[in-house]
C-alpha positions as CSV (number, residue, x, y, z in Angstrom):
1,M,212.3,75.8,154.8
2,N,209.3,76.0,157.0
3,R,208.9,72.2,156.8
4,L,212.7,71.6,157.6
5,K,212.3,73.7,160.9
6,L,209.1,71.5,161.9
7,I,211.1,68.2,161.1
8,L,214.6,69.0,162.9
9,P,213.2,69.3,166.4
10,L,211.2,66.0,165.7
11,V,214.5,64.3,164.6
12,I,216.6,65.8,167.5
13,S,214.0,64.7,170.1
14,T,214.0,61.2,168.7
15,F,217.5,61.0,168.7
16,L,217.6,62.0,172.5
17,G,215.0,59.6,173.2
18,I,216.8,56.8,171.9
19,S,220.2,57.7,173.4
20,C,218.3,58.2,176.9
21,S,216.6,54.8,176.3
22,D,220.0,53.1,175.5
23,E,221.6,54.7,178.7
24,A,218.7,53.2,180.9
25,K,219.4,49.8,179.5
26,E,222.8,49.9,180.5
27,V,223.8,47.2,182.8
28,T,226.0,47.9,185.9
29,V,229.0,45.4,186.0
30,L,230.0,44.8,189.8
31,P,233.8,44.3,190.3
32,V,234.8,40.7,191.5
33,E,235.7,40.2,194.8
34,S,238.8,38.4,196.0
35,K,239.4,37.4,199.9
36,M,241.2,35.0,202.2
37,I,239.6,33.1,204.6
38,T,241.6,32.0,207.4
39,N,241.0,28.9,209.8
40,L,237.5,28.0,209.0
41,S,236.7,25.0,211.2
42,A,235.7,22.0,209.7
43,Q,235.6,19.4,212.8
44,Q,234.6,16.1,212.9
45,T,234.5,12.8,215.4
46,T,235.6,9.7,214.1
47,D,234.5,6.2,216.0
48,F,237.2,3.8,215.3
49,T,235.6,0.9,217.2
50,T,233.1,0.5,214.3
51,T,234.3,-1.4,211.3
52,P,234.6,0.5,209.1
53,P,235.3,3.6,211.2
54,T,232.4,6.0,211.3
55,T,232.4,9.8,211.3
56,S,230.1,12.1,212.4
57,G,229.5,15.9,212.9
58,D,228.0,18.9,211.3
59,F,229.3,20.4,208.0
60,T,230.5,23.9,207.7
61,K,228.5,25.5,205.2
62,F,229.9,28.5,203.1
63,S,228.5,31.1,200.7
64,F,230.4,33.0,198.2
65,K,227.7,35.5,197.9
66,K,228.1,36.2,201.7
67,G,231.8,35.7,202.0
68,A,231.1,33.7,205.4
69,V,230.1,30.5,207.0
70,V,226.0,30.2,206.8
71,T,223.6,28.3,208.6
72,D,220.7,28.2,206.1
73,D,220.4,26.9,202.7
74,T,222.2,29.5,200.9
75,W,225.6,27.7,200.9
76,D,227.5,26.9,198.0
77,I,230.1,24.4,199.6
78,A,230.6,22.8,202.8
79,F,233.4,21.1,204.8
80,R,233.9,18.4,207.0
81,G,237.5,17.0,207.9
82,T,238.9,16.4,204.4
83,T,235.4,16.1,202.8
84,I,233.8,19.0,200.7
85,L,230.2,18.9,199.4
86,V,228.6,21.2,196.8
87,N,224.9,22.2,197.2
88,G,223.6,20.6,194.4
89,G,222.8,17.1,193.1
90,T,221.8,14.6,195.8
91,K,222.8,13.3,198.9
92,I,225.7,10.8,199.2
93,G,223.6,9.0,201.6
94,S,226.1,7.3,203.7
95,L,227.3,10.4,205.8
96,S,225.8,11.3,208.9
97,G,225.2,14.9,209.3
98,E,225.0,15.5,205.7
99,P,223.2,19.0,205.0
100,E,220.2,19.0,202.7
101,K,221.1,19.7,199.0
102,T,218.5,22.5,198.3
103,G,220.4,24.3,195.5
104,N,221.8,23.5,191.9
105,A,225.3,24.5,192.7
106,S,228.0,22.4,191.0
107,L,232.0,22.4,190.6
108,T,235.0,21.5,188.9
109,I,238.8,21.3,189.8
110,E,240.9,22.7,187.2
111,T,244.7,22.5,187.1
112,G,246.8,25.6,187.3
113,T,247.9,28.3,189.2
114,F,245.3,30.6,190.9
115,A,246.0,33.7,188.5
116,S,246.1,31.5,185.6
117,I,242.5,30.3,185.8
118,T,241.1,33.4,184.3
119,T,237.7,32.0,183.0
120,A,235.3,29.5,184.1
121,P,235.0,26.3,181.9
122,S,232.1,25.2,180.1
123,D,229.2,24.3,182.1
124,T,229.5,20.7,181.1
125,D,232.7,20.3,182.9
126,F,231.0,20.9,186.2
127,L,229.7,18.0,188.6
128,Q,227.5,17.7,191.5
129,D,227.1,15.1,194.2
130,A,225.3,12.0,193.8
131,K,224.6,8.9,195.9
132,E,228.0,7.7,196.8
133,T,229.8,10.1,194.5
134,Y,231.6,13.1,195.6
135,A,231.9,16.2,193.0
136,V,235.2,16.6,194.8
137,P,236.7,13.2,194.9
138,T,238.0,11.9,198.1
139,G,241.0,10.0,199.4
140,S,244.7,10.9,198.9
141,G,245.8,12.2,195.8
142,N,242.3,12.1,194.2
143,G,240.9,15.5,194.8
144,W,242.5,18.3,196.5
145,Y,244.8,16.8,199.0
146,T,247.6,14.0,199.7
147,Y,247.8,12.2,203.2
148,A,251.2,11.3,204.4
149,G,250.4,8.4,206.7
150,P,252.1,7.7,209.9
151,P,254.0,9.1,211.4
152,T,253.1,12.4,210.6
153,H,249.4,12.1,209.2
154,L,250.1,15.2,207.2
155,I,247.2,16.6,204.8
156,S,248.7,18.7,202.4
157,P,246.9,20.6,199.7
158,I,247.7,19.6,196.1
159,A,249.6,22.4,194.3
160,G,247.7,23.7,191.3
161,K,244.4,21.9,192.3
162,I,241.7,25.1,192.1
163,L,238.4,24.4,192.7
164,V,235.8,26.6,190.5
165,V,232.3,26.6,191.8
166,K,229.1,27.6,190.0
167,T,227.1,28.9,193.0
168,V,223.3,28.4,193.9
169,D,222.7,31.9,192.7
170,G,224.5,31.0,189.2
171,N,227.7,33.1,189.8
172,Y,231.0,31.7,189.5
173,A,233.7,31.5,192.1
174,K,237.3,30.0,192.3
175,L,239.0,28.6,195.5
176,E,242.7,27.5,196.3
177,I,243.0,25.7,199.4
178,L,246.2,27.1,201.1
179,S,246.4,25.1,204.5
180,Y,244.5,22.5,206.6
181,Y,245.9,23.4,209.8
182,K,245.3,26.3,212.3
183,D,247.5,29.2,211.8
184,N,249.3,26.7,209.1
185,D,251.0,25.1,212.0
186,A,250.8,21.1,211.6
187,S,252.9,20.2,214.6
188,K,250.0,19.5,216.6
189,Q,247.3,17.1,215.5
190,E,244.6,19.3,217.2
191,N,245.3,22.0,214.9
192,S,243.8,19.9,211.8
193,R,240.6,20.5,210.0
194,Y,241.2,24.3,209.9
195,Y,241.0,25.5,206.1
196,T,242.6,28.6,205.1
197,F,241.8,29.4,201.5
198,N,241.7,32.5,198.8
199,Y,238.9,32.7,196.8
200,L,237.7,35.0,194.1
201,Y,233.8,35.9,193.5
202,N,232.2,37.2,190.5
203,P,228.9,38.8,191.3
204,N,227.8,39.2,188.0
205,K,225.1,36.2,187.3
206,G,226.4,34.1,184.5
207,D,229.7,36.1,183.6
208,K,232.3,33.6,184.0
209,N,235.3,36.0,184.3
210,M,237.7,34.9,187.0
211,Q,240.0,37.7,187.0
């Protein structure tokens, strides 16, 4: 009986120690962040006197972690005109004003509604920019938009095209472009090159949950 009295406190102490240790190892799961960005300016200048026409201007760099435009190397994707770059891979090479690729971000274009893309795909589906190759294909009908041509020259997001991004920090985000025009008003040409988009960002590194 005395031996049992000696052993019992030891067992209880060990159990409590394990429980406390397990609690200490618990990882806090942060909630996903959902936001709309309105009228993100992505201006460019095109010189039509050259053959072919040449385009210039700074890219507008965006960080999902910060939920805002940035000017440093923490950017995940960058916008200029209809062109979207990712901070991973190598430079396209033929773009003036192209930012340095200092990260290892990548992306893929999924087909579905914003709500239906609930999990990021396999990492093998993700692409980076390379010499003369864009992770987000350029040209009407090739990537995220269609171009109507004259007389309207309208740029329209393709319904059901969702960009899924693996960020420079190894997190996942999804983005749906809603409009290419300031205040969604395409009646004036000067309103073009203003992005409005929804995005969802998962702050838990490596977690592919997209809902």
